[in-house]
C-alpha positions, 0 to 999 in steps of 0.5 A, a space after each residue: 363392688 362386683 355388681 353383686 348385692 351384699 348378702 347375709 347368706 349363712 353359707 357365704 358367711 360361714 365360708 368367709 369365717 373359715 377363710 379368715 380362720 385359715 389366714 389367722 392359722 397361717 399367721 400363727 404358723 409363721 410366728 412359730 416358725 420365726 420363733 424356731 429360726 430366731 432361737 436356732 440362729 441366736 444359739 448358733 451365733 452365740 456358740 460360734 462367737 464363744 468358740 471363735 477365739 479358741 479356733 486357730 488358723 488351721 480351723 478356717 474350714 470349721 469357721 466357713 462350714 459353720 458360717 455356711 450352715 448359718 447362711 443356709 439357715 438364713 436363706 431357708 428362713 427368708 424363703 419360708 417367710 416369702 412363702 408365707 407372705 405369698 400364701 397370705 396375699 392369696 388368702 386375703 385376695 380371696 377374703 377381700 373378694 368375698 367381702 364384696 358379697 357381705 354387708 361389711 368390708 372389714 379387711 379391705 377397709 382396714 387396709 385402706 386406713 393403713 394406707 392413709 398412714 399419718 406418719 408419712 413424714 418420715 417413711 413412704 408407706 405403712 411398714 408391713 411386719 412381713 417386710 420388716 421380718 424378712 430383713 432379720 435373716 439377712 442380718 444373721 447372714 451378714 453376722 456369719 460373713 463378718 465371722 468369716 472375714 474376722 477369721 481370715 483377717 485375724 
């Protein structure tokens, strides 16, 4: 606690509710963004994979261009996920700080419980969704690199 007494001041409670709602909206926007990028990437990989056998050696430029576009899309996706993570980190720092002024510390206590992960036998800490989802764009980038490598070797 910061030395402040817990409060049920309606203004503090309303601001807290607004902060929690804003954090929830960021998470919803992130989910929508993920759906967009996943759809775009899956479509591009499928079209690329279907068209690949019909591309001859002379079309290496086309393969590299499409793979470059896919890798750029992957990098954009990863950067956007990182931005959402930074934004939510700041929002939850504010929310946790506000909880010092409230009778209950819902988010701070939830995080403490998650850090007491009972599955630590096979992983070092709680696996945050953000950490997991940020690997997906790089998986797609690797697929594009494999397409290019396959065209060069083939």
